[in-house]
N, CA, C, O and the ligand as a Tripos MOL2 file, in Angstrom:
@<TRIPOS>MOLECULE
protein
  293   291    74     0     0
PROTEIN
NO_CHARGES

@<TRIPOS>ATOM
      1 N         -16.6220  -17.1030   -5.0980 N.3       1 MET1
      2 CA        -15.3280  -16.6930   -5.6130 C.3       1 MET1
      3 C         -15.1760  -15.1900   -5.3960 C.2       1 MET1
      4 O         -16.0710  -14.4100   -5.7210 O.2       1 MET1
      5 N         -14.0420  -14.8020   -4.8480 N.am      2 SER2
      6 CA        -13.8220  -13.3770   -4.6060 C.3       2 SER2
      7 C         -12.9440  -12.7820   -5.7040 C.2       2 SER2
      8 O         -12.1210  -13.4600   -6.3200 O.2       2 SER2
      9 N         -13.1530  -11.5050   -5.9150 N.am      3 ASP3
     10 CA        -12.3570  -10.7660   -6.8950 C.3       3 ASP3
     11 C         -11.8200   -9.5270   -6.1880 C.2       3 ASP3
     12 O         -12.5890   -8.6170   -5.8800 O.2       3 ASP3
     13 N         -10.5000   -9.4740   -5.9220 N.am      4 PRO4
     14 CA         -9.9400   -8.3390   -5.1950 C.3       4 PRO4
     15 C         -10.2430   -6.9920   -5.8540 C.2       4 PRO4
     16 O         -10.3970   -5.9930   -5.1520 O.2       4 PRO4
     17 N         -10.3290   -6.9420   -7.1590 N.am      5 ALA5
     18 CA        -10.6170   -5.6780   -7.8440 C.3       5 ALA5
     19 C         -12.0420   -5.2080   -7.5460 C.2       5 ALA5
     20 O         -12.2710   -4.0270   -7.2850 O.2       5 ALA5
     21 N         -12.9880   -6.1320   -7.5880 N.am      6 ILE6
     22 CA        -14.3820   -5.7830   -7.2830 C.3       6 ILE6
     23 C         -14.5230   -5.3900   -5.8130 C.2       6 ILE6
     24 O         -15.2390   -4.4450   -5.4810 O.2       6 ILE6
     25 N         -13.8390   -6.1190   -4.9430 N.am      7 GLU7
     26 CA        -13.8900   -5.7900   -3.5130 C.3       7 GLU7
     27 C         -13.2880   -4.4090   -3.2580 C.2       7 GLU7
     28 O         -13.7990   -3.6610   -2.4250 O.2       7 GLU7
     29 N         -12.2150   -4.0630   -3.9600 N.am      8 ALA8
     30 CA        -11.6070   -2.7330   -3.8060 C.3       8 ALA8
     31 C         -12.5790   -1.6490   -4.2770 C.2       8 ALA8
     32 O         -12.7200   -0.6130   -3.6270 O.2       8 ALA8
     33 N         -13.2410   -1.8880   -5.3940 N.am      9 ALA9
     34 CA        -14.2250   -0.9140   -5.8830 C.3       9 ALA9
     35 C         -15.3620   -0.7490   -4.8840 C.2       9 ALA9
     36 O         -15.8110    0.3700   -4.6320 O.2       9 ALA9
     37 N         -15.8290   -1.8530   -4.3170 N.am     10 ASP10
     38 CA        -16.9000   -1.7790   -3.3100 C.3      10 ASP10
     39 C         -16.4670   -0.9530   -2.1020 C.2      10 ASP10
     40 O         -17.2360   -0.1370   -1.5960 O.2      10 ASP10
     41 N         -15.2190   -1.1690   -1.6340 N.am     11 ARG11
     42 CA        -14.7270   -0.3970   -0.4810 C.3      11 ARG11
     43 C         -14.6160    1.0880   -0.8250 C.2      11 ARG11
     44 O         -14.9800    1.9440   -0.0180 O.2      11 ARG11
     45 N         -14.1150    1.3920   -2.0180 N.am     12 ALA12
     46 CA        -13.9870    2.7970   -2.4320 C.3      12 ALA12
     47 C         -15.3580    3.4480   -2.5290 C.2      12 ALA12
     48 O         -15.5350    4.5870   -2.0960 O.2      12 ALA12
     49 N         -16.3230    2.7410   -3.0910 N.am     13 TRP13
     50 CA        -17.6740    3.3030   -3.2100 C.3      13 TRP13
     51 C         -18.3310    3.4520   -1.8490 C.2      13 TRP13
     52 O         -19.0760    4.4040   -1.6180 O.2      13 TRP13
     53 N         -18.0540    2.5000   -0.9300 N.am     14 ASP14
     54 CA        -18.6060    2.6170    0.4260 C.3      14 ASP14
     55 C         -18.0780    3.8690    1.1230 C.2      14 ASP14
     56 O         -18.8160    4.5560    1.8290 O.2      14 ASP14
     57 N         -16.7810    4.1580    0.9170 N.am     15 GLU15
     58 CA        -16.1620    5.3030    1.6000 C.3      15 GLU15
     59 C         -16.4470    6.6170    0.9050 C.2      15 GLU15
     60 O         -16.6630    7.6310    1.5680 O.2      15 GLU15
     61 N         -16.4510    6.6220   -0.4140 N.am     16 ARG16
     62 CA        -16.5090    7.8930   -1.1460 C.3      16 ARG16
     63 C         -17.7380    8.0290   -2.0350 C.2      16 ARG16
     64 O         -17.8900    9.0290   -2.7370 O.2      16 ARG16
     65 N         -18.6030    7.0430   -2.0100 N.am     17 GLY17
     66 CA        -19.7680    7.0980   -2.8770 C.3      17 GLY17
     67 C         -19.3640    6.7800   -4.3090 C.2      17 GLY17
     68 O         -18.2190    6.4210   -4.5840 O.2      17 GLY17
     69 N         -20.3030    6.9150   -5.1910 N.am     18 PHE18
     70 CA        -20.0110    6.5600   -6.5810 C.3      18 PHE18
     71 C         -19.1820    7.6120   -7.3030 C.2      18 PHE18
     72 O         -18.9150    7.4810   -8.4970 O.2      18 PHE18
     73 N         -18.7670    8.6690   -6.5760 N.am     19 ASP19
     74 CA        -17.8490    9.6470   -7.1430 C.3      19 ASP19
     75 C         -16.3950    9.1860   -7.0090 C.2      19 ASP19
     76 O         -15.4820    9.8900   -7.4390 O.2      19 ASP19
     77 N         -16.1780    8.0130   -6.4170 N.am     20 ALA20
     78 CA        -14.8150    7.5110   -6.2680 C.3      20 ALA20
     79 C         -14.1570    7.4260   -7.6420 C.2      20 ALA20
     80 O         -14.7360    6.9310   -8.6090 O.2      20 ALA20
     81 N         -12.9330    7.9260   -7.6900 N.am     21 SER21
     82 CA        -12.2010    7.9280   -8.9570 C.3      21 SER21
     83 C         -11.4950    6.5900   -9.1700 C.2      21 SER21
     84 O         -11.4430    5.7490   -8.2720 O.2      21 SER21
     85 N         -10.9630    6.4140  -10.3520 N.am     22 ALA22
     86 CA        -10.1800    5.2070  -10.6400 C.3      22 ALA22
     87 C          -8.9760    5.1460   -9.7040 C.2      22 ALA22
     88 O          -8.5880    4.0650   -9.2620 O.2      22 ALA22
     89 N          -8.3860    6.3000   -9.4010 N.am     23 ALA23
     90 CA         -7.2450    6.3320   -8.4810 C.3      23 ALA23
     91 C          -7.6750    5.9020   -7.0800 C.2      23 ALA23
     92 O          -6.9370    5.1930   -6.3960 O.2      23 ALA23
     93 N          -8.8710    6.3300   -6.6460 N.am     24 ASP24
     94 CA         -9.3630    5.9120   -5.3230 C.3      24 ASP24
     95 C          -9.5110    4.3910   -5.2730 C.2      24 ASP24
     96 O          -9.1380    3.7560   -4.2860 O.2      24 ASP24
     97 N         -10.0480    3.8260   -6.3250 N.am     25 ILE25
     98 CA        -10.2510    2.3780   -6.3780 C.3      25 ILE25
     99 C          -8.9030    1.6530   -6.4230 C.2      25 ILE25
    100 O          -8.7280    0.6190   -5.7780 O.2      25 ILE25
    101 N          -7.9670    2.1930   -7.1760 N.am     26 ALA26
    102 CA         -6.6370    1.5850   -7.2360 C.3      26 ALA26
    103 C          -5.9670    1.6280   -5.8650 C.2      26 ALA26
    104 O          -5.3110    0.6670   -5.4630 O.2      26 ALA26
    105 N          -6.1320    2.7500   -5.1390 N.am     27 ARG27
    106 CA         -5.5540    2.8330   -3.7840 C.3      27 ARG27
    107 C          -6.1700    1.7680   -2.8780 C.2      27 ARG27
    108 O          -5.4760    1.1500   -2.0710 O.2      27 ARG27
    109 N          -7.4700    1.5630   -3.0170 N.am     28 GLU28
    110 CA         -8.1160    0.5230   -2.2070 C.3      28 GLU28
    111 C          -7.5760   -0.8550   -2.5670 C.2      28 GLU28
    112 O          -7.3960   -1.7010   -1.6910 O.2      28 GLU28
    113 N          -7.3200   -1.0810   -3.8350 N.am     29 ALA29
    114 CA         -6.7770   -2.3800   -4.2640 C.3      29 ALA29
    115 C          -5.3750   -2.6010   -3.6950 C.2      29 ALA29
    116 O          -4.9870   -3.7330   -3.4040 O.2      29 ALA29
    117 N          -4.6220   -1.5170   -3.5400 N.am     30 LEU30
    118 CA         -3.2610   -1.6310   -3.0200 C.3      30 LEU30
    119 C          -3.2050   -1.6610   -1.4990 C.2      30 LEU30
    120 O          -2.1780   -2.0220   -0.9230 O.2      30 LEU30
    121 N          -4.2920   -1.2880   -0.8490 N.am     31 ALA31
    122 CA         -4.2910   -1.1870    0.6200 C.3      31 ALA31
    123 C          -3.8600   -2.4810    1.3070 C.2      31 ALA31
    124 O          -3.0320   -2.4210    2.2150 O.2      31 ALA31
    125 N          -4.3820   -3.6550    0.9170 N.am     32 PRO32
    126 CA         -3.9450   -4.8890    1.5990 C.3      32 PRO32
    127 C          -2.4570   -5.1770    1.3930 C.2      32 PRO32
    128 O          -1.8160   -5.7680    2.2630 O.2      32 PRO32
    129 N          -1.9100   -4.7700    0.2680 N.am     33 ILE33
    130 CA         -0.4860   -4.9970    0.0050 C.3      33 ILE33
    131 C           0.3440   -4.0520    0.8760 C.2      33 ILE33
    132 O           1.3940   -4.4230    1.4020 O.2      33 ILE33
    133 N          -0.1630   -2.8070    1.0150 N.am     34 ARG34
    134 CA          0.5320   -1.8480    1.8840 C.3      34 ARG34
    135 C           0.5330   -2.3190    3.3410 C.2      34 ARG34
    136 O           1.4740   -2.0450    4.0850 O.2      34 ARG34
    137 N          -0.5210   -3.0260    3.7410 N.am     35 GLU35
    138 CA         -0.5760   -3.5380    5.1190 C.3      35 GLU35
    139 C           0.4990   -4.5890    5.3620 C.2      35 GLU35
    140 O           0.9210   -4.7920    6.5000 O.2      35 GLU35
    141 N           0.9430   -5.2570    4.3070 N.am     36 LEU36
    142 CA          1.9950   -6.2650    4.4390 C.3      36 LEU36
    143 C           3.3940   -5.6760    4.2880 C.2      36 LEU36
    144 O           4.3380   -6.1260    4.9380 O.2      36 LEU36
    145 N           3.5190   -4.6750    3.4340 N.am     37 HIS37
    146 CA          4.8440   -4.1240    3.1270 C.3      37 HIS37
    147 C           4.9370   -2.7000    3.6580 C.2      37 HIS37
    148 O           4.4920   -1.7480    3.0180 O.2      37 HIS37
    149 N           5.5190   -2.5810    4.8260 N.am     38 PHE38
    150 CA          5.7480   -1.2620    5.4190 C.3      38 PHE38
    151 C           7.0920   -1.3010    6.1210 C.2      38 PHE38
    152 O           7.6120   -2.3650    6.4550 O.2      38 PHE38
    153 N           7.6360   -0.1240    6.3340 N.am     39 GLN39
    154 CA          8.9760   -0.1000    6.8990 C.3      39 GLN39
    155 C           8.9500   -0.2440    8.4130 C.2      39 GLN39
    156 O           8.0600    0.2490    9.1070 O.2      39 GLN39
    157 N           9.9590   -0.9370    8.8810 N.am     40 SER40
    158 CA         10.1070   -1.1140   10.3170 C.3      40 SER40
    159 C          10.4160    0.2240   10.9590 C.2      40 SER40
    160 O          11.1800    1.0280   10.4250 O.2      40 SER40
    161 N           9.8150    0.4440   12.1020 N.am     41 THR41
    162 CA         10.1220    1.6710   12.8520 C.3      41 THR41
    163 C          10.9210    1.3310   14.1020 C.2      41 THR41
    164 O          11.1550    2.1850   14.9560 O.2      41 THR41
    165 N          11.3340    0.0720   14.1960 N.am     42 ARG42
    166 CA         12.0950   -0.3450   15.3820 C.3      42 ARG42
    167 C          13.3980    0.4520   15.4950 C.2      42 ARG42
    168 O          13.7410    0.9450   16.5690 O.2      42 ARG42
    169 N          14.1110    0.5720   14.3900 N.am     43 LEU43
    170 CA         15.3240    1.3810   14.3580 C.3      43 LEU43
    171 C          15.0710    2.5190   13.3730 C.2      43 LEU43
    172 O          15.0390    2.2850   12.1650 O.2      43 LEU43
    173 N          14.8940    3.7210   13.8530 N.am     44 PRO44
    174 CA         14.5210    4.8230   12.9750 C.3      44 PRO44
    175 C          15.6230    5.2980   12.0430 C.2      44 PRO44
    176 O          15.3690    6.1000   11.1440 O.2      44 PRO44
    177 N          16.8270    4.8220   12.2430 N.am     45 SER45
    178 CA         17.9150    5.2880   11.3940 C.3      45 SER45
    179 C          17.6530    4.9160    9.9390 C.2      45 SER45
    180 O          17.2180    3.8040    9.6420 O.2      45 SER45
    181 N          17.9180    5.8460    9.0440 N.am     46 ARG46
    182 CA         17.7300    5.6030    7.6180 C.3      46 ARG46
    183 C          18.5780    4.4170    7.1400 C.2      46 ARG46
    184 O          18.1980    3.7220    6.1980 O.2      46 ARG46
    185 N          19.7090    4.1910    7.7810 N.am     47 LEU47
    186 CA         20.5940    3.1010    7.3700 C.3      47 LEU47
    187 C          19.9950    1.7230    7.6580 C.2      47 LEU47
    188 O          20.3700    0.7380    7.0220 O.2      47 LEU47
    189 N          19.0790    1.6520    8.6020 N.am     48 TYR48
    190 CA         18.5400    0.3560    9.0130 C.3      48 TYR48
    191 C          17.0790    0.1550    8.6350 C.2      48 TYR48
    192 O          16.4550   -0.8180    9.0580 O.2      48 TYR48
    193 N          16.5300    1.0710    7.8380 N.am     49 ARG49
    194 CA         15.1210    0.9120    7.4520 C.3      49 ARG49
    195 C          14.9880   -0.3320    6.5910 C.2      49 ARG49
    196 O          15.7850   -0.5590    5.6810 O.2      49 ARG49
    197 N          13.9740   -1.1350    6.8870 N.am     50 HIS50
    198 CA         13.7360   -2.3200    6.0780 C.3      50 HIS50
    199 C          12.2490   -2.6360    6.0570 C.2      50 HIS50
    200 O          11.4910   -2.1510    6.8970 O.2      50 HIS50
    201 N          11.8350   -3.4540    5.0880 N.am     51 CYS51
    202 CA         10.4380   -3.8930    4.9800 C.3      51 CYS51
    203 C          10.2130   -4.9840    6.0230 C.2      51 CYS51
    204 O          11.0070   -5.9190    6.1320 O.2      51 CYS51
    205 N           9.1400   -4.8630    6.7790 N.am     52 VAL52
    206 CA          8.8420   -5.8230    7.8340 C.3      52 VAL52
    207 C           8.5900   -7.2160    7.2470 C.2      52 VAL52
    208 O           8.9670   -8.2160    7.8580 O.2      52 VAL52
    209 N           7.9700   -7.2910    6.0960 N.am     53 THR53
    210 CA          7.6430   -8.5790    5.4870 C.3      53 THR53
    211 C           8.8210   -9.1610    4.7160 C.2      53 THR53
    212 O           9.1700  -10.3290    4.8890 O.2      53 THR53
    213 N           9.4260   -8.3480    3.8740 N.am     54 CYS54
    214 CA         10.5000   -8.8530    3.0110 C.3      54 CYS54
    215 C          11.8510   -8.9500    3.7340 C.2      54 CYS54
    216 O          12.7090   -9.7480    3.3570 O.2      54 CYS54
    217 N          12.0230   -8.1390    4.7590 N.am     55 ARG55
    218 CA         13.2980   -8.0570    5.4890 C.3      55 ARG55
    219 C          14.4290   -7.6260    4.5690 C.2      55 ARG55
    220 O          15.5760   -8.0410    4.7360 O.2      55 ARG55
    221 N          14.0920   -6.7910    3.5980 N.am     56 THR56
    222 CA         15.0900   -6.2100    2.7000 C.3      56 THR56
    223 C          15.1220   -4.7130    2.9620 C.2      56 THR56
    224 O          14.2000   -4.1710    3.5710 O.2      56 THR56
    225 N          16.1770   -4.0390    2.5080 N.am     57 PRO57
    226 CA         16.2320   -2.5900    2.7190 C.3      57 PRO57
    227 C          14.9830   -1.9000    2.1520 C.2      57 PRO57
    228 O          14.4390   -2.2840    1.1170 O.2      57 PRO57
    229 N          14.5560   -0.8530    2.8910 N.am     58 TRP58
    230 CA         13.3760   -0.0920    2.4860 C.3      58 TRP58
    231 C          13.7360    0.9440    1.4420 C.2      58 TRP58
    232 O          14.7790    1.5880    1.5520 O.2      58 TRP58
    233 N          12.8940    1.1240    0.4240 N.am     59 PRO59
    234 CA         11.6690    0.3990    0.1260 C.3      59 PRO59
    235 C          11.9580   -0.9210   -0.5870 C.2      59 PRO59
    236 O          12.8630   -1.0040   -1.4180 O.2      59 PRO59
    237 N          11.1920   -1.9370   -0.2570 N.am     60 CYS60
    238 CA         11.3350   -3.2270   -0.9260 C.3      60 CYS60
    239 C          10.7630   -3.0950   -2.3480 C.2      60 CYS60
    240 O          10.0690   -2.1180   -2.6300 O.2      60 CYS60
    241 N          11.0330   -4.0350   -3.2310 N.am     61 PRO61
    242 CA         10.5080   -3.9460   -4.6050 C.3      61 PRO61
    243 C           8.9820   -3.8340   -4.6580 C.2      61 PRO61
    244 O           8.4510   -3.1210   -5.5100 O.2      61 PRO61
    245 N           8.2790   -4.5150   -3.7780 N.am     62 THR62
    246 CA          6.8150   -4.4440   -3.7730 C.3      62 THR62
    247 C           6.3460   -3.0580   -3.3470 C.2      62 THR62
    248 O           5.4030   -2.5170   -3.9250 O.2      62 THR62
    249 N           6.9900   -2.4860   -2.3510 N.am     63 ALA63
    250 CA          6.5970   -1.1550   -1.8640 C.3      63 ALA63
    251 C           6.6980   -0.1070   -2.9650 C.2      63 ALA63
    252 O           5.9160    0.8430   -2.9950 O.2      63 ALA63
    253 N           7.6460   -0.2750   -3.8570 N.am     64 ARG64
    254 CA          7.8110    0.7050   -4.9440 C.3      64 ARG64
    255 C           6.5780    0.7570   -5.8550 C.2      64 ARG64
    256 O           6.3650    1.7430   -6.5600 O.2      64 ARG64
    257 N           5.7700   -0.3070   -5.8370 N.am     65 PHE65
    258 CA          4.5580   -0.3330   -6.6620 C.3      65 PHE65
    259 C           3.3260    0.1710   -5.9280 C.2      65 PHE65
    260 O           2.3040    0.4270   -6.5650 O.2      65 PHE65
    261 N           3.3870    0.3200   -4.6230 N.am     66 CYS66
    262 CA          2.1550    0.6590   -3.8970 C.3      66 CYS66
    263 C           2.2470    1.8840   -3.0090 C.2      66 CYS66
    264 O           1.2780    2.2070   -2.3210 O.2      66 CYS66
    265 N           3.3810    2.5800   -3.0000 N.am     67 TYR67
    266 CA          3.5060    3.8320   -2.2520 C.3      67 TYR67
    267 C           3.8680    4.9410   -3.2240 C.2      67 TYR67
    268 O           4.5010    4.6990   -4.2520 O.2      67 TYR67
    269 N           3.4610    6.1620   -2.8920 N.am     68 THR68
    270 CA          3.8390    7.2940   -3.7260 C.3      68 THR68
    271 C           5.3150    7.6080   -3.4980 C.2      68 THR68
    272 O           5.9080    7.1940   -2.5020 O.2      68 THR68
    273 N           5.8740    8.3240   -4.4130 N.am     69 THR69
    274 CA          7.2730    8.7280   -4.2910 C.3      69 THR69
    275 C           7.4970    9.4980   -2.9900 C.2      69 THR69
    276 O           8.5030    9.3020   -2.3090 O.2      69 THR69
    277 N           6.5560   10.3690   -2.6550 N.am     70 GLU70
    278 CA          6.6790   11.1540   -1.4330 C.3      70 GLU70
    279 C           6.6580   10.2510   -0.1940 C.2      70 GLU70
    280 O           7.3850   10.5040    0.7660 O.2      70 GLU70
    281 N           5.8420    9.2150   -0.2110 N.am     71 GLU71
    282 CA          5.7760    8.3170    0.9380 C.3      71 GLU71
    283 C           7.0420    7.4930    1.1000 C.2      71 GLU71
    284 O           7.3620    7.0590    2.2070 O.2      71 GLU71
    285 N           7.7580    7.2760    0.0220 N.am     72 LEU72
    286 CA          8.9670    6.4490    0.0910 C.3      72 LEU72
    287 C          10.1890    7.2370    0.5230 C.2      72 LEU72
    288 O          11.2290    6.6480    0.8180 O.2      72 LEU72
    289 N          10.0840    8.5450    0.5660 N.am     73 GLN73
    290 CA         11.2520    9.3490    0.9410 C.3      73 GLN73
    291 C          11.4320    9.3920    2.4410 C.2      73 GLN73
    292 O          12.3660   10.0250    2.9330 O.2      73 GLN73
    293 ZN          8.2580   -5.7540    1.3100 Zn       74 ZN74
@<TRIPOS>BOND
     1     1     2 1
     2     2     3 1
     3     3     4 2
     4     3     5 am
     5     5     6 1
     6     6     7 1
     7     7     8 2
     8     7     9 am
     9     9    10 1
    10    10    11 1
    11    11    12 2
    12    11    13 am
    13    13    14 1
    14    14    15 1
    15    15    16 2
    16    15    17 am
    17    17    18 1
    18    18    19 1
    19    19    20 2
    20    19    21 am
    21    21    22 1
    22    22    23 1
    23    23    24 2
    24    23    25 am
    25    25    26 1
    26    26    27 1
    27    27    28 2
    28    27    29 am
    29    29    30 1
    30    30    31 1
    31    31    32 2
    32    31    33 am
    33    33    34 1
    34    34    35 1
    35    35    36 2
    36    35    37 am
    37    37    38 1
    38    38    39 1
    39    39    40 2
    40    39    41 am
    41    41    42 1
    42    42    43 1
    43    43    44 2
    44    43    45 am
    45    45    46 1
    46    46    47 1
    47    47    48 2
    48    47    49 am
    49    49    50 1
    50    50    51 1
    51    51    52 2
    52    51    53 am
    53    53    54 1
    54    54    55 1
    55    55    56 2
    56    55    57 am
    57    57    58 1
    58    58    59 1
    59    59    60 2
    60    59    61 am
    61    61    62 1
    62    62    63 1
    63    63    64 2
    64    63    65 am
    65    65    66 1
    66    66    67 1
    67    67    68 2
    68    67    69 am
    69    69    70 1
    70    70    71 1
    71    71    72 2
    72    71    73 am
    73    73    74 1
    74    74    75 1
    75    75    76 2
    76    75    77 am
    77    77    78 1
    78    78    79 1
    79    79    80 2
    80    79    81 am
    81    81    82 1
    82    82    83 1
    83    83    84 2
    84    83    85 am
    85    85    86 1
    86    86    87 1
    87    87    88 2
    88    87    89 am
    89    89    90 1
    90    90    91 1
    91    91    92 2
    92    91    93 am
    93    93    94 1
    94    94    95 1
    95    95    96 2
    96    95    97 am
    97    97    98 1
    98    98    99 1
    99    99   100 2
   100    99   101 am
   101   101   102 1
   102   102   103 1
   103   103   104 2
   104   103   105 am
   105   105   106 1
   106   106   107 1
   107   107   108 2
   108   107   109 am
   109   109   110 1
   110   110   111 1
   111   111   112 2
   112   111   113 am
   113   113   114 1
   114   114   115 1
   115   115   116 2
   116   115   117 am
   117   117   118 1
   118   118   119 1
   119   119   120 2
   120   119   121 am
   121   121   122 1
   122   122   123 1
   123   123   124 2
   124   123   125 am
   125   125   126 1
   126   126   127 1
   127   127   128 2
   128   127   129 am
   129   129   130 1
   130   130   131 1
   131   131   132 2
   132   131   133 am
   133   133   134 1
   134   134   135 1
   135   135   136 2
   136   135   137 am
   137   137   138 1
   138   138   139 1
   139   139   140 2
   140   139   141 am
   141   141   142 1
   142   142   143 1
   143   143   144 2
   144   143   145 am
   145   145   146 1
   146   146   147 1
   147   147   148 2
   148   147   149 am
   149   149   150 1
   150   150   151 1
   151   151   152 2
   152   151   153 am
   153   153   154 1
   154   154   155 1
   155   155   156 2
   156   155   157 am
   157   157   158 1
   158   158   159 1
   159   159   160 2
   160   159   161 am
   161   161   162 1
   162   162   163 1
   163   163   164 2
   164   163   165 am
   165   165   166 1
   166   166   167 1
   167   167   168 2
   168   167   169 am
   169   169   170 1
   170   170   171 1
   171   171   172 2
   172   171   173 am
   173   173   174 1
   174   174   175 1
   175   175   176 2
   176   175   177 am
   177   177   178 1
   178   178   179 1
   179   179   180 2
   180   179   181 am
   181   181   182 1
   182   182   183 1
   183   183   184 2
   184   183   185 am
   185   185   186 1
   186   186   187 1
   187   187   188 2
   188   187   189 am
   189   189   190 1
   190   190   191 1
   191   191   192 2
   192   191   193 am
   193   193   194 1
   194   194   195 1
   195   195   196 2
   196   195   197 am
   197   197   198 1
   198   198   199 1
   199   199   200 2
   200   199   201 am
   201   201   202 1
   202   202   203 1
   203   203   204 2
   204   203   205 am
   205   205   206 1
   206   206   207 1
   207   207   208 2
   208   207   209 am
   209   209   210 1
   210   210   211 1
   211   211   212 2
   212   211   213 am
   213   213   214 1
   214   214   215 1
   215   215   216 2
   216   215   217 am
   217   217   218 1
   218   218   219 1
   219   219   220 2
   220   219   221 am
   221   221   222 1
   222   222   223 1
   223   223   224 2
   224   223   225 am
   225   225   226 1
   226   226   227 1
   227   227   228 2
   228   227   229 am
   229   229   230 1
   230   230   231 1
   231   231   232 2
   232   231   233 am
   233   233   234 1
   234   234   235 1
   235   235   236 2
   236   235   237 am
   237   237   238 1
   238   238   239 1
   239   239   240 2
   240   239   241 am
   241   241   242 1
   242   242   243 1
   243   243   244 2
   244   243   245 am
   245   245   246 1
   246   246   247 1
   247   247   248 2
   248   247   249 am
   249   249   250 1
   250   250   251 1
   251   251   252 2
   252   251   253 am
   253   253   254 1
   254   254   255 1
   255   255   256 2
   256   255   257 am
   257   257   258 1
   258   258   259 1
   259   259   260 2
   260   259   261 am
   261   261   262 1
   262   262   263 1
   263   263   264 2
   264   263   265 am
   265   265   266 1
   266   266   267 1
   267   267   268 2
   268   267   269 am
   269   269   270 1
   270   270   271 1
   271   271   272 2
   272   271   273 am
   273   273   274 1
   274   274   275 1
   275   275   276 2
   276   275   277 am
   277   277   278 1
   278   278   279 1
   279   279   280 2
   280   279   281 am
   281   281   282 1
   282   282   283 1
   283   283   284 2
   284   283   285 am
   285   285   286 1
   286   286   287 1
   287   287   288 2
   288   287   289 am
   289   289   290 1
   290   290   291 1
   291   291   292 2
@<TRIPOS>SUBSTRUCTURE
     1 MET1         2 RESIDUE 1 A MET
     2 SER2         6 RESIDUE 1 A SER
     3 ASP3        10 RESIDUE 1 A ASP
     4 PRO4        14 RESIDUE 1 A PRO
     5 ALA5        18 RESIDUE 1 A ALA
     6 ILE6        22 RESIDUE 1 A ILE
     7 GLU7        26 RESIDUE 1 A GLU
     8 ALA8        30 RESIDUE 1 A ALA
     9 ALA9        34 RESIDUE 1 A ALA
    10 ASP10       38 RESIDUE 1 A ASP
    11 ARG11       42 RESIDUE 1 A ARG
    12 ALA12       46 RESIDUE 1 A ALA
    13 TRP13       50 RESIDUE 1 A TRP
    14 ASP14       54 RESIDUE 1 A ASP
    15 GLU15       58 RESIDUE 1 A GLU
    16 ARG16       62 RESIDUE 1 A ARG
    17 GLY17       66 RESIDUE 1 A GLY
    18 PHE18       70 RESIDUE 1 A PHE
    19 ASP19       74 RESIDUE 1 A ASP
    20 ALA20       78 RESIDUE 1 A ALA
    21 SER21       82 RESIDUE 1 A SER
    22 ALA22       86 RESIDUE 1 A ALA
    23 ALA23       90 RESIDUE 1 A ALA
    24 ASP24       94 RESIDUE 1 A ASP
    25 ILE25       98 RESIDUE 1 A ILE
    26 ALA26      102 RESIDUE 1 A ALA
    27 ARG27      106 RESIDUE 1 A ARG
    28 GLU28      110 RESIDUE 1 A GLU
    29 ALA29      114 RESIDUE 1 A ALA
    30 LEU30      118 RESIDUE 1 A LEU
    31 ALA31      122 RESIDUE 1 A ALA
    32 PRO32      126 RESIDUE 1 A PRO
    33 ILE33      130 RESIDUE 1 A ILE
    34 ARG34      134 RESIDUE 1 A ARG
    35 GLU35      138 RESIDUE 1 A GLU
    36 LEU36      142 RESIDUE 1 A LEU
    37 HIS37      146 RESIDUE 1 A HIS
    38 PHE38      150 RESIDUE 1 A PHE
    39 GLN39      154 RESIDUE 1 A GLN
    40 SER40      158 RESIDUE 1 A SER
    41 THR41      162 RESIDUE 1 A THR
    42 ARG42      166 RESIDUE 1 A ARG
    43 LEU43      170 RESIDUE 1 A LEU
    44 PRO44      174 RESIDUE 1 A PRO
    45 SER45      178 RESIDUE 1 A SER
    46 ARG46      182 RESIDUE 1 A ARG
    47 LEU47      186 RESIDUE 1 A LEU
    48 TYR48      190 RESIDUE 1 A TYR
    49 ARG49      194 RESIDUE 1 A ARG
    50 HIS50      198 RESIDUE 1 A HIS
    51 CYS51      202 RESIDUE 1 A CYS
    52 VAL52      206 RESIDUE 1 A VAL
    53 THR53      210 RESIDUE 1 A THR
    54 CYS54      214 RESIDUE 1 A CYS
    55 ARG55      218 RESIDUE 1 A ARG
    56 THR56      222 RESIDUE 1 A THR
    57 PRO57      226 RESIDUE 1 A PRO
    58 TRP58      230 RESIDUE 1 A TRP
    59 PRO59      234 RESIDUE 1 A PRO
    60 CYS60      238 RESIDUE 1 A CYS
    61 PRO61      242 RESIDUE 1 A PRO
    62 THR62      246 RESIDUE 1 A THR
    63 ALA63      250 RESIDUE 1 A ALA
    64 ARG64      254 RESIDUE 1 A ARG
    65 PHE65      258 RESIDUE 1 A PHE
    66 CYS66      262 RESIDUE 1 A CYS
    67 TYR67      266 RESIDUE 1 A TYR
    68 THR68      270 RESIDUE 1 A THR
    69 THR69      274 RESIDUE 1 A THR
    70 GLU70      278 RESIDUE 1 A GLU
    71 GLU71      282 RESIDUE 1 A GLU
    72 LEU72      286 RESIDUE 1 A LEU
    73 GLN73      290 RESIDUE 1 A GLN
    74 ZN74       293 GROUP 0 **** ****
């Protein structure tokens, strides 16, 4: 049985050692979700930005939970 939270902690510790912070581990947990929800770059116009997975205007509701405010601008 796999546990995504434990797997994220393992990845964070592998990359950053046991000094990995809770934020580092949380970022690792969100990484697979970010791989699914990203904005299309096919049409760079701000008017046509959309989530590749959801096909809704960018940022999609899921992206709002896994990207920083700066990344969403
Ligand atoms: Zn999405």
